[in-house]
N, CA and C atoms as a LAMMPS dump frame, in Angstrom:
ITEM: TIMESTEP
0
ITEM: NUMBER OF ATOMS
594
ITEM: BOX BOUNDS ff ff ff
-5.0000000000000000e+02 5.0000000000000000e+02
-5.0000000000000000e+02 5.0000000000000000e+02
-5.0000000000000000e+02 5.0000000000000000e+02
ITEM: ATOMS id mol type element x y z
1 1 1 N -424.175 0.093 -201.611
2 1 2 C -423.16 0.228 -200.562
3 1 3 C -423.822 0.173 -199.196
4 2 1 N -423.265 -0.614 -198.314
5 2 2 C -423.772 -0.709 -196.949
6 2 3 C -423.218 0.472 -196.151
7 3 1 N -424.06 1.185 -195.393
8 3 2 C -423.6 2.374 -194.646
9 3 3 C -422.493 2.057 -193.642
10 4 1 N -421.636 3.031 -193.392
11 4 2 C -420.528 2.864 -192.454
12 4 3 C -420.985 2.694 -191.016
13 5 1 N -422.26 2.964 -190.756
14 5 2 C -422.788 2.816 -189.395
15 5 3 C -423.122 1.365 -189.061
16 6 1 N -423.143 0.495 -190.066
17 6 2 C -423.515 -0.905 -189.863
18 6 3 C -422.321 -1.691 -189.319
19 7 1 N -422.538 -2.44 -188.254
20 7 2 C -421.473 -3.261 -187.685
21 7 3 C -421.718 -4.75 -187.886
22 8 1 N -422.954 -5.125 -188.164
23 8 2 C -423.276 -6.538 -188.343
24 8 3 C -424.295 -6.709 -189.457
25 9 1 N -424.027 -7.671 -190.341
26 9 2 C -424.991 -8.019 -191.396
27 9 3 C -425.654 -9.306 -190.944
28 10 1 N -426.936 -9.231 -190.661
29 10 2 C -427.654 -10.329 -190.03
30 10 3 C -427.894 -11.527 -190.933
31 11 1 N -428.299 -12.614 -190.329
32 11 2 C -428.627 -13.836 -191.052
33 11 3 C -429.733 -13.562 -192.065
34 12 1 N -429.557 -14.065 -193.263
35 12 2 C -430.528 -13.942 -194.371
36 12 3 C -430.763 -12.499 -194.816
37 13 1 N -429.896 -11.574 -194.414
38 13 2 C -430.121 -10.151 -194.705
39 13 3 C -430.379 -9.878 -196.185
40 14 1 N -429.578 -10.489 -197.063
41 14 2 C -429.734 -10.283 -198.501
42 14 3 C -429.987 -11.608 -199.233
43 15 1 N -430.258 -12.638 -198.519
44 15 2 C -430.42 -13.967 -199.106
45 15 3 C -431.495 -13.979 -200.197
46 16 1 N -431.119 -14.525 -201.347
47 16 2 C -432.06 -14.652 -202.444
48 16 3 C -432.29 -13.379 -203.243
49 17 1 N -431.486 -12.336 -202.99
50 17 2 C -431.604 -11.092 -203.77
51 17 3 C -430.898 -11.302 -205.108
52 18 1 N -431.589 -11.891 -206.041
53 18 2 C -430.971 -12.34 -207.29
54 18 3 C -430.548 -11.196 -208.209
55 19 1 N -431.029 -9.978 -207.964
56 19 2 C -430.653 -8.845 -208.804
57 19 3 C -429.516 -8.021 -208.193
58 20 1 N -429.038 -8.415 -207.023
59 20 2 C -427.929 -7.717 -206.381
60 20 3 C -426.631 -8.091 -207.091
61 21 1 N -426.083 -7.15 -207.857
62 21 2 C -424.907 -7.453 -208.677
63 21 3 C -423.596 -7.02 -208.036
64 22 1 N -423.675 -6.169 -207.021
65 22 2 C -422.466 -5.704 -206.363
66 22 3 C -422.771 -5.167 -204.979
67 23 1 N -421.822 -5.312 -204.066
68 23 2 C -421.993 -4.785 -202.715
69 23 3 C -420.626 -4.434 -202.141
70 24 1 N -420.565 -3.302 -201.457
71 24 2 C -419.348 -2.887 -200.772
72 24 3 C -419.564 -3.038 -199.272
73 25 1 N -418.754 -3.884 -198.663
74 25 2 C -418.86 -4.107 -197.221
75 25 3 C -417.869 -3.169 -196.531
76 26 1 N -418.362 -2.229 -195.709
77 26 2 C -417.457 -1.243 -195.101
78 26 3 C -416.635 -1.816 -193.955
79 27 1 N -415.587 -1.09 -193.581
80 27 2 C -414.685 -1.511 -192.507
81 27 3 C -415.358 -1.511 -191.133
82 28 1 N -416.556 -0.953 -191.048
83 28 2 C -417.276 -0.949 -189.772
84 28 3 C -417.882 -2.314 -189.443
85 29 1 N -418.045 -3.155 -190.453
86 29 2 C -418.701 -4.453 -190.263
87 29 3 C -417.73 -5.453 -189.633
88 30 1 N -418.196 -6.116 -188.57
89 30 2 C -417.378 -7.126 -187.898
90 30 3 C -417.964 -8.532 -188.031
91 31 1 N -419.227 -8.618 -188.421
92 31 2 C -419.869 -9.931 -188.497
93 31 3 C -420.808 -10.023 -189.688
94 32 1 N -420.715 -11.167 -190.396
95 32 2 C -421.626 -11.467 -191.509
96 32 3 C -422.344 -12.758 -191.142
97 33 1 N -423.648 -12.704 -191.047
98 33 2 C -424.421 -13.799 -190.486
99 33 3 C -424.703 -14.969 -191.404
100 34 1 N -425.376 -15.95 -190.858
101 34 2 C -425.77 -17.188 -191.538
102 34 3 C -426.555 -16.873 -192.809
103 35 1 N -426.07 -17.369 -193.936
104 35 2 C -426.756 -17.215 -195.232
105 35 3 C -427.058 -15.756 -195.579
106 36 1 N -426.227 -14.839 -195.094
107 36 2 C -426.488 -13.411 -195.293
108 36 3 C -426.639 -13.024 -196.761
109 37 1 N -425.816 -13.629 -197.624
110 37 2 C -425.86 -13.326 -199.059
111 37 3 C -426.099 -14.598 -199.884
112 38 1 N -426.621 -15.62 -199.283
113 38 2 C -426.808 -16.893 -199.983
114 38 3 C -427.719 -16.727 -201.197
115 39 1 N -427.326 -17.375 -202.284
116 39 2 C -428.122 -17.397 -203.514
117 39 3 C -428.348 -16.017 -204.128
118 40 1 N -427.393 -15.119 -203.903
119 40 2 C -427.407 -13.828 -204.623
120 40 3 C -426.697 -14.084 -205.948
121 41 1 N -427.435 -14.582 -206.885
122 41 2 C -426.86 -15.163 -208.104
123 41 3 C -426.265 -14.162 -209.077
124 42 1 N -426.437 -12.859 -208.832
125 42 2 C -425.859 -11.857 -209.734
126 42 3 C -424.567 -11.24 -209.199
127 43 1 N -424.203 -11.565 -207.98
128 43 2 C -422.958 -11.025 -207.418
129 43 3 C -421.758 -11.497 -208.225
130 44 1 N -420.832 -10.585 -208.507
131 44 2 C -419.648 -10.915 -209.311
132 44 3 C -418.364 -10.948 -208.483
133 45 1 N -418.217 -9.978 -207.571
134 45 2 C -416.993 -9.843 -206.78
135 45 3 C -417.364 -9.541 -205.33
136 46 1 N -416.652 -10.174 -204.398
137 46 2 C -416.855 -9.887 -202.984
138 46 3 C -415.502 -9.655 -202.326
139 47 1 N -415.409 -8.574 -201.575
140 47 2 C -414.222 -8.292 -200.778
141 47 3 C -414.645 -8.149 -199.323
142 48 1 N -414.183 -9.071 -198.493
143 48 2 C -414.499 -9.037 -197.071
144 48 3 C -413.361 -8.31 -196.371
145 49 1 N -413.645 -7.169 -195.741
146 49 2 C -412.563 -6.363 -195.157
147 49 3 C -411.952 -7.004 -193.914
148 50 1 N -410.8 -6.482 -193.516
149 50 2 C -410.079 -7.002 -192.357
150 50 3 C -410.859 -6.83 -191.057
151 51 1 N -411.832 -5.939 -191.045
152 51 2 C -412.615 -5.691 -189.824
153 51 3 C -413.514 -6.873 -189.455
154 52 1 N -413.851 -7.706 -190.428
155 52 2 C -414.771 -8.827 -190.18
156 52 3 C -414.051 -9.943 -189.431
157 53 1 N -414.629 -10.351 -188.3
158 53 2 C -414.062 -11.44 -187.504
159 53 3 C -414.934 -12.687 -187.532
160 54 1 N -416.199 -12.531 -187.886
161 54 2 C -417.116 -13.67 -187.929
162 54 3 C -417.792 -13.768 -189.286
163 55 1 N -417.646 -14.935 -189.927
164 55 2 C -418.31 -15.205 -191.207
165 55 3 C -419.184 -16.435 -191.016
166 56 1 N -420.484 -16.249 -191.154
167 56 2 C -421.425 -17.298 -190.817
168 56 3 C -421.491 -18.447 -191.809
169 57 1 N -422.084 -19.529 -191.362
170 57 2 C -422.329 -20.692 -192.215
171 57 3 C -423.119 -20.256 -193.457
172 58 1 N -422.732 -20.782 -194.61
173 58 2 C -423.453 -20.546 -195.873
174 58 3 C -423.592 -19.061 -196.225
175 59 1 N -422.699 -18.234 -195.725
176 59 2 C -422.826 -16.783 -195.908
177 59 3 C -423.004 -16.366 -197.36
178 60 1 N -422.235 -16.995 -198.269
179 60 2 C -422.306 -16.669 -199.69
180 60 3 C -422.599 -17.909 -200.538
181 61 1 N -423.117 -18.92 -199.932
182 61 2 C -423.389 -20.172 -200.639
183 61 3 C -424.366 -19.966 -201.793
184 62 1 N -424.066 -20.61 -202.911
185 62 2 C -424.972 -20.547 -204.053
186 62 3 C -424.863 -19.288 -204.892
187 63 1 N -423.857 -18.455 -204.626
188 63 2 C -423.634 -17.252 -205.46
189 63 3 C -422.818 -17.689 -206.671
190 64 1 N -423.472 -18.319 -207.612
191 64 2 C -422.75 -19.036 -208.665
192 64 3 C -422.14 -18.148 -209.736
193 65 1 N -422.396 -16.839 -209.692
194 65 2 C -421.74 -15.935 -210.647
195 65 3 C -420.574 -15.166 -210.041
196 66 1 N -420.251 -15.438 -208.78
197 66 2 C -419.049 -14.841 -208.211
198 66 3 C -417.832 -15.315 -208.998
199 67 1 N -416.955 -14.39 -209.356
200 67 2 C -415.741 -14.78 -210.079
201 67 3 C -414.48 -14.537 -209.25
202 68 1 N -414.571 -13.61 -208.297
203 68 2 C -413.393 -13.287 -207.463
204 68 3 C -413.846 -13.024 -206.031
205 69 1 N -413.105 -13.585 -205.086
206 69 2 C -413.412 -13.408 -203.669
207 69 3 C -412.134 -13.044 -202.931
208 70 1 N -412.211 -12.021 -202.086
209 70 2 C -411.095 -11.638 -201.221
210 70 3 C -411.556 -11.719 -199.766
211 71 1 N -410.802 -12.448 -198.957
212 71 2 C -411.181 -12.663 -197.564
213 71 3 C -410.131 -12.034 -196.66
214 72 1 N -410.566 -11.121 -195.808
215 72 2 C -409.665 -10.39 -194.916
216 72 3 C -408.981 -11.267 -193.881
217 73 1 N -407.994 -10.702 -193.217
218 73 2 C -407.077 -11.495 -192.394
219 73 3 C -407.546 -11.77 -190.973
220 74 1 N -408.603 -11.102 -190.529
221 74 2 C -408.952 -11.194 -189.115
222 74 3 C -410.143 -12.086 -188.794
223 75 1 N -410.596 -12.87 -189.759
224 75 2 C -411.704 -13.781 -189.482
225 75 3 C -411.209 -14.909 -188.575
226 76 1 N -411.826 -15.002 -187.407
227 76 2 C -411.47 -16.054 -186.455
228 76 3 C -412.537 -17.145 -186.392
229 77 1 N -413.755 -16.805 -186.803
230 77 2 C -414.845 -17.78 -186.839
231 77 3 C -415.437 -17.779 -188.235
232 78 1 N -415.199 -18.863 -188.974
233 78 2 C -415.733 -18.985 -190.331
234 78 3 C -416.538 -20.266 -190.423
235 79 1 N -417.81 -20.128 -190.74
236 79 2 C -418.697 -21.271 -190.793
237 79 3 C -418.452 -22.168 -191.994
238 80 1 N -418.82 -23.419 -191.847
239 80 2 C -418.736 -24.365 -192.959
240 80 3 C -419.57 -23.864 -194.135
241 81 1 N -419.146 -24.254 -195.323
242 81 2 C -419.915 -23.976 -196.544
243 81 3 C -420.122 -22.49 -196.826
244 82 1 N -419.219 -21.654 -196.336
245 82 2 C -419.383 -20.209 -196.519
246 82 3 C -419.489 -19.82 -197.989
247 83 1 N -418.747 -20.543 -198.853
248 83 2 C -418.778 -20.264 -200.287
249 83 3 C -419.065 -21.541 -201.09
250 84 1 N -419.782 -22.464 -200.515
251 84 2 C -420.096 -23.703 -201.229
252 84 3 C -421.021 -23.431 -202.413
253 85 1 N -420.865 -24.245 -203.43
254 85 2 C -421.695 -24.138 -204.644
255 85 3 C -421.531 -22.794 -205.358
256 86 1 N -420.402 -22.142 -205.155
257 86 2 C -420.091 -20.908 -205.905
258 86 3 C -419.281 -21.328 -207.121
259 87 1 N -419.951 -21.886 -208.075
260 87 2 C -419.29 -22.578 -209.182
261 87 3 C -418.582 -21.665 -210.168
262 88 1 N -418.754 -20.354 -210.043
263 88 2 C -418.107 -19.438 -210.98
264 88 3 C -416.797 -18.851 -210.497
265 89 1 N -416.455 -19.056 -209.225
266 89 2 C -415.227 -18.456 -208.683
267 89 3 C -414.001 -18.971 -209.428
268 90 1 N -413.182 -18.043 -209.904
269 90 2 C -411.926 -18.392 -210.565
270 90 3 C -410.717 -17.931 -209.771
271 91 1 N -410.881 -16.85 -209.006
272 91 2 C -409.745 -16.294 -208.26
273 91 3 C -410.117 -16.075 -206.794
274 92 1 N -409.17 -16.445 -205.912
275 92 2 C -409.363 -16.275 -204.477
276 92 3 C -408.163 -15.565 -203.86
277 93 1 N -408.447 -14.647 -202.953
278 93 2 C -407.405 -14.044 -202.132
279 93 3 C -407.766 -14.365 -200.686
280 94 1 N -406.915 -15.159 -200.033
281 94 2 C -407.202 -15.628 -198.675
282 94 3 C -406.091 -15.156 -197.74
283 95 1 N -406.482 -14.371 -196.74
284 95 2 C -405.5 -13.829 -195.798
285 95 3 C -405.693 -14.37 -194.384
286 96 1 N -406.619 -15.297 -194.215
287 96 2 C -406.889 -15.877 -192.905
288 96 3 C -405.864 -16.952 -192.551
289 97 1 N -405.888 -17.398 -191.298
290 97 2 C -404.98 -18.448 -190.852
291 97 3 C -405.477 -19.832 -191.255
292 98 1 N -406.795 -19.975 -191.383
293 98 2 C -407.371 -21.288 -191.67
294 98 3 C -408.43 -21.189 -192.761
295 99 1 N -408.543 -22.261 -193.545
296 99 2 C -409.66 -22.414 -194.479
297 99 3 C -410.475 -23.592 -193.949
298 100 1 N -411.699 -23.341 -193.494
299 100 2 C -412.45 -24.395 -192.803
300 100 3 C -413.006 -25.476 -193.726
301 101 1 N -413.443 -26.545 -193.12
302 101 2 C -414.059 -27.662 -193.834
303 101 3 C -415.21 -27.18 -194.706
304 102 1 N -415.229 -27.655 -195.94
305 102 2 C -416.328 -27.394 -196.891
306 102 3 C -416.482 -25.926 -197.298
307 103 1 N -415.492 -25.098 -197.019
308 103 2 C -415.618 -23.663 -197.301
309 103 3 C -415.934 -23.374 -198.759
310 104 1 N -415.246 -24.078 -199.678
311 104 2 C -415.421 -23.827 -201.11
312 104 3 C -415.831 -25.1 -201.855
313 105 1 N -416.529 -25.978 -201.175
314 105 2 C -416.927 -27.242 -201.784
315 105 3 C -417.752 -27.004 -203.047
316 106 1 N -417.41 -27.708 -204.109
317 106 2 C -418.086 -27.619 -205.416
318 106 3 C -417.932 -26.258 -206.09
319 107 1 N -416.914 -25.508 -205.704
320 107 2 C -416.556 -24.291 -206.439
321 107 3 C -415.545 -24.73 -207.499
322 108 1 N -416.073 -25.269 -208.565
323 108 2 C -415.292 -26.091 -209.497
324 108 3 C -414.388 -25.335 -210.452
325 109 1 N -414.563 -24.012 -210.583
326 109 2 C -413.789 -23.262 -211.572
327 109 3 C -412.575 -22.539 -210.99
328 110 1 N -412.315 -22.718 -209.711
329 110 2 C -411.186 -22.018 -209.095
330 110 3 C -409.887 -22.39 -209.815
331 111 1 N -409.173 -21.358 -210.269
332 111 2 C -407.917 -21.564 -210.99
333 111 3 C -406.706 -21.029 -210.236
334 112 1 N -406.907 -19.903 -209.547
335 112 2 C -405.762 -19.227 -208.919
336 112 3 C -406.134 -18.816 -207.499
337 113 1 N -405.208 -19.089 -206.564
338 113 2 C -405.431 -18.738 -205.164
339 113 3 C -404.205 -18.022 -204.616
340 114 1 N -404.446 -16.937 -203.895
341 114 2 C -403.378 -16.259 -203.162
342 114 3 C -403.564 -16.535 -201.679
343 115 1 N -402.5 -16.994 -201.027
344 115 2 C -402.496 -17.173 -199.577
345 115 3 C -401.47 -16.22 -198.975
346 116 1 N -401.863 -15.533 -197.909
347 116 2 C -400.878 -14.742 -197.175
348 116 3 C -399.98 -15.688 -196.385
349 117 1 N -398.892 -15.164 -195.856
350 117 2 C -397.961 -15.997 -195.099
351 117 3 C -398.541 -16.43 -193.759
352 118 1 N -399.726 -15.92 -193.416
353 118 2 C -400.367 -16.284 -192.147
354 118 3 C -401.102 -17.621 -192.213
355 119 1 N -401.278 -18.17 -193.41
356 119 2 C -402.04 -19.416 -193.529
357 119 3 C -401.353 -20.536 -192.75
358 120 1 N -402.142 -21.241 -191.953
359 120 2 C -401.629 -22.342 -191.142
360 120 3 C -402.157 -23.684 -191.644
361 121 1 N -403.465 -23.726 -191.982
362 121 2 C -404.052 -25.003 -192.377
363 121 3 C -405.238 -24.821 -193.309
364 122 1 N -405.373 -25.787 -194.229
365 122 2 C -406.543 -25.909 -195.093
366 122 3 C -407.195 -27.231 -194.691
367 123 1 N -408.382 -27.149 -194.131
368 123 2 C -408.984 -28.33 -193.538
369 123 3 C -409.688 -29.232 -194.557
370 124 1 N -410.059 -30.416 -194.081
371 124 2 C -410.687 -31.437 -194.921
372 124 3 C -411.81 -30.865 -195.788
373 125 1 N -411.78 -31.218 -197.071
374 125 2 C -412.872 -30.915 -197.995
375 125 3 C -413.094 -29.426 -198.264
376 126 1 N -412.149 -28.588 -197.864
377 126 2 C -412.316 -27.151 -198.099
378 126 3 C -412.488 -26.844 -199.578
379 127 1 N -411.761 -27.591 -200.419
380 127 2 C -411.821 -27.372 -201.869
381 127 3 C -412.262 -28.642 -202.613
382 128 1 N -413.159 -29.401 -202.015
383 128 2 C -413.66 -30.614 -202.669
384 128 3 C -414.22 -30.289 -204.056
385 129 1 N -413.818 -31.066 -205.024
386 129 2 C -414.244 -30.921 -206.435
387 129 3 C -413.637 -29.71 -207.143
388 130 1 N -412.72 -29.023 -206.49
389 130 2 C -412.015 -27.911 -207.148
390 130 3 C -410.77 -28.472 -207.823
391 131 1 N -410.979 -29.105 -208.968
392 131 2 C -409.896 -29.82 -209.641
393 131 3 C -409.171 -28.989 -210.694
394 132 1 N -409.505 -27.687 -210.774
395 132 2 C -408.875 -26.835 -211.784
396 132 3 C -407.889 -25.833 -211.193
397 133 1 N -407.541 -25.999 -209.919
398 133 2 C -406.57 -25.088 -209.305
399 133 3 C -405.207 -25.313 -209.959
400 134 1 N -404.732 -24.306 -210.661
401 134 2 C -403.471 -24.439 -211.405
402 134 3 C -402.323 -23.708 -210.732
403 135 1 N -402.619 -22.546 -210.121
404 135 2 C -401.555 -21.714 -209.55
405 135 3 C -401.905 -21.251 -208.147
406 136 1 N -400.944 -21.391 -207.256
407 136 2 C -401.056 -20.873 -205.901
408 136 3 C -399.969 -19.819 -205.714
409 137 1 N -400.377 -18.632 -205.295
410 137 2 C -399.438 -17.539 -205.039
411 137 3 C -399.352 -17.379 -203.52
412 138 1 N -398.152 -17.611 -202.996
413 138 2 C -397.964 -17.652 -201.547
414 138 3 C -396.978 -16.577 -201.114
415 139 1 N -397.364 -15.839 -200.089
416 139 2 C -396.54 -14.712 -199.643
417 139 3 C -395.228 -15.158 -198.994
418 140 1 N -395.223 -16.342 -198.413
419 140 2 C -394.047 -16.82 -197.72
420 140 3 C -393.08 -17.582 -198.607
421 141 1 N -392.109 -18.218 -197.965
422 141 2 C -391.07 -18.951 -198.673
423 141 3 C -391.484 -20.401 -198.927
424 142 1 N -390.669 -21.106 -199.689
425 142 2 C -390.895 -22.52 -199.945
426 142 3 C -390.86 -23.316 -198.642
427 143 1 N -389.956 -22.953 -197.772
428 143 2 C -389.828 -23.626 -196.488
429 143 3 C -391.071 -23.399 -195.629
430 144 1 N -391.607 -22.19 -195.665
431 144 2 C -392.829 -21.894 -194.908
432 144 3 C -394.013 -22.697 -195.447
433 145 1 N -394.11 -22.776 -196.77
434 145 2 C -395.222 -23.498 -197.401
435 145 3 C -395.206 -24.973 -197.003
436 146 1 N -394.043 -25.519 -196.825
437 146 2 C -393.931 -26.926 -196.447
438 146 3 C -394.556 -27.202 -195.079
439 147 1 N -394.712 -26.162 -194.268
440 147 2 C -395.291 -26.316 -192.939
441 147 3 C -396.796 -26.098 -192.902
442 148 1 N -397.374 -25.669 -194.015
443 148 2 C -398.82 -25.468 -194.067
444 148 3 C -399.518 -26.833 -194.139
445 149 1 N -400.48 -27.037 -193.276
446 149 2 C -401.207 -28.307 -193.234
447 149 3 C -402.321 -28.278 -194.275
448 150 1 N -402.255 -29.196 -195.238
449 150 2 C -403.315 -29.326 -196.24
450 150 3 C -403.913 -30.714 -196.08
451 151 1 N -405.099 -30.769 -195.539
452 151 2 C -405.731 -32.054 -195.28
453 151 3 C -406.345 -32.631 -196.553
454 152 1 N -406.995 -33.774 -196.443
455 152 2 C -407.428 -34.512 -197.629
456 152 3 C -408.649 -33.89 -198.315
457 153 1 N -408.882 -34.341 -199.537
458 153 2 C -410.016 -33.912 -200.373
459 153 3 C -410.012 -32.41 -200.607
460 154 1 N -408.898 -31.925 -201.099
461 154 2 C -408.785 -30.497 -201.408
462 154 3 C -408.458 -30.256 -202.878
463 155 1 N -409.177 -30.973 -203.734
464 155 2 C -409.051 -30.761 -205.164
465 155 3 C -407.621 -30.891 -205.638
466 156 1 N -407.206 -29.96 -206.463
467 156 2 C -405.852 -30.013 -207.025
468 156 3 C -404.904 -29.051 -206.316
469 157 1 N -405.243 -28.685 -205.079
470 157 2 C -404.415 -27.729 -204.343
471 157 3 C -402.985 -28.244 -204.154
472 158 1 N -402.837 -29.534 -203.898
473 158 2 C -401.51 -30.098 -203.65
474 158 3 C -400.665 -30.245 -204.914
475 159 1 N -401.297 -30.26 -206.061
476 159 2 C -400.545 -30.445 -207.31
477 159 3 C -400.387 -29.155 -208.11
478 160 1 N -400.949 -28.074 -207.611
479 160 2 C -400.844 -26.784 -208.308
480 160 3 C -399.413 -26.264 -208.262
481 161 1 N -399.072 -25.393 -209.201
482 161 2 C -397.772 -24.716 -209.191
483 161 3 C -397.788 -23.627 -208.129
484 162 1 N -396.824 -23.663 -207.215
485 162 2 C -396.767 -22.677 -206.131
486 162 3 C -395.729 -21.609 -206.46
487 163 1 N -396.152 -20.356 -206.414
488 163 2 C -395.274 -19.211 -206.654
489 163 3 C -394.969 -18.578 -205.297
490 164 1 N -393.741 -18.73 -204.835
491 164 2 C -393.377 -18.279 -203.494
492 164 3 C -393.033 -16.788 -203.472
493 165 1 N -393.108 -16.214 -202.281
494 165 2 C -392.767 -14.799 -202.061
495 165 3 C -393.587 -13.866 -202.945
496 166 1 N -394.849 -14.207 -203.131
497 166 2 C -395.744 -13.407 -203.965
498 166 3 C -396.527 -12.413 -203.118
499 167 1 N -396.77 -11.247 -203.673
500 167 2 C -397.52 -10.215 -202.965
501 167 3 C -398.985 -10.152 -203.391
502 168 1 N -399.309 -10.818 -204.493
503 168 2 C -400.685 -10.785 -204.986
504 168 3 C -400.872 -11.913 -205.992
505 169 1 N -402.001 -11.9 -206.682
506 169 2 C -402.297 -12.922 -207.688
507 169 3 C -401.591 -12.671 -209.014
508 170 1 N -400.984 -11.499 -209.159
509 170 2 C -400.282 -11.116 -210.392
510 170 3 C -401.199 -11.187 -211.614
511 171 1 N -401.84 -10.079 -211.887
512 171 2 C -402.703 -9.976 -213.065
513 171 3 C -402.037 -9.084 -214.106
514 172 1 N -402.178 -9.474 -215.358
515 172 2 C -401.567 -8.753 -216.48
516 172 3 C -402.631 -8.474 -217.535
517 173 1 N -402.395 -7.45 -218.32
518 173 2 C -403.368 -7.088 -219.356
519 173 3 C -403.496 -8.159 -220.422
520 174 1 N -402.377 -8.763 -220.769
521 174 2 C -402.393 -9.822 -221.786
522 174 3 C -401.086 -10.6 -221.689
523 175 1 N -400.887 -11.526 -222.593
524 175 2 C -399.7 -12.384 -222.555
525 175 3 C -398.397 -11.634 -222.828
526 176 1 N -398.496 -10.439 -223.398
527 176 2 C -397.3 -9.669 -223.711
528 176 3 C -396.95 -8.647 -222.624
529 177 1 N -397.866 -8.459 -221.666
530 177 2 C -397.645 -7.476 -220.607
531 177 3 C -396.675 -8.042 -219.569
532 178 1 N -395.641 -7.284 -219.232
533 178 2 C -394.619 -7.781 -218.308
534 178 3 C -394.752 -7.221 -216.895
535 179 1 N -395.683 -6.283 -216.673
536 179 2 C -395.813 -5.648 -215.366
537 179 3 C -397.159 -5.962 -214.738
538 180 1 N -397.129 -6.467 -213.492
539 180 2 C -398.355 -6.814 -212.768
540 180 3 C -399.191 -5.567 -212.497
541 181 1 N -400.493 -5.665 -212.75
542 181 2 C -401.394 -4.54 -212.527
543 181 3 C -401.603 -4.238 -211.044
544 182 1 N -401.377 -5.22 -210.189
545 182 2 C -401.675 -5.057 -208.767
546 182 3 C -400.47 -4.586 -207.951
547 183 1 N -399.321 -5.233 -208.134
548 183 2 C -398.168 -4.906 -207.278
549 183 3 C -396.989 -4.316 -208.039
550 184 1 N -397.064 -4.312 -209.375
551 184 2 C -395.991 -3.73 -210.169
552 184 3 C -394.821 -4.65 -210.428
553 185 1 N -394.896 -5.889 -209.921
554 185 2 C -393.811 -6.847 -210.152
555 185 3 C -393.668 -7.117 -211.644
556 186 1 N -392.43 -7.329 -212.081
557 186 2 C -392.195 -7.59 -213.498
558 186 3 C -391.914 -9.077 -213.731
559 187 1 N -392.264 -9.53 -214.908
560 187 2 C -391.998 -10.911 -215.287
561 187 3 C -391.316 -10.919 -216.642
562 188 1 N -390.643 -12.006 -216.945
563 188 2 C -390.012 -12.17 -218.248
564 188 3 C -391.056 -12.702 -219.217
565 189 1 N -391.217 -12.022 -220.307
566 189 2 C -392.185 -12.427 -221.329
567 189 3 C -391.435 -12.942 -222.541
568 190 1 N -391.717 -14.156 -222.916
569 190 2 C -391.082 -14.763 -224.086
570 190 3 C -392.1 -14.889 -225.201
571 191 1 N -391.762 -14.336 -226.345
572 191 2 C -392.663 -14.405 -227.496
573 191 3 C -392.194 -15.492 -228.466
574 192 1 N -393.146 -16.231 -228.967
575 192 2 C -392.844 -17.254 -229.982
576 192 3 C -393.598 -16.902 -231.251
577 193 1 N -392.873 -16.763 -232.326
578 193 2 C -393.493 -16.388 -233.594
579 193 3 C -393.348 -17.531 -234.602
580 194 1 N -394.416 -17.77 -235.334
581 194 2 C -394.374 -18.775 -236.382
582 194 3 C -393.917 -18.145 -237.693
583 195 1 N -393.228 -18.929 -238.516
584 195 2 C -392.828 -18.424 -239.832
585 195 3 C -394.078 -18.097 -240.66
586 196 1 N -393.988 -16.995 -241.336
587 196 2 C -395.101 -16.599 -242.207
588 196 3 C -394.746 -16.96 -243.631
589 197 1 N -395.552 -17.777 -244.228
590 197 2 C -395.301 -18.222 -245.611
591 197 3 C -396.187 -17.422 -246.541
592 198 1 N -395.573 -16.75 -247.525
593 198 2 C -396.371 -15.956 -248.472
594 198 3 C -396.293 -16.564 -249.85
């Protein structure tokens, strides 16, 4: 855990720390520098708090065992390739207004993305080679989503199923669970049973 007295994580601060499996970034931090956590190959989950306004170039690049990333809403400066080559990411929570060029390039396993209603644009190549995006959970309406600018070379973002008015990524214990673990929303669960021949 990074102490609450820290306001800035400098460039290369943890770069190449291959045994770093987890880190908690406190609300006191406002800036994460260039390649601060690059190639920390054991990291599994990262949550960037709302206090962070600056995310440096290549900040988490090459963290190929990351599976889930949450990005706070107040980042105004996000460097290119912040999460490039993070090939293990499957779930993203994005609350920023913009997703910059090359942000998640070659993060090939991304399946589910949550966007807050504040999203304005996803820039060129932000999700290049991310061809497995199946579901997008969007906080706003269908009409609002139509106004979001999605530029070219963004994997399967444009063809994914969009779930409107969503509050989270909606995670369930299994296929039979009808209540979301995160927000409590309920879903209709349909069971299909095969005839048993004895």
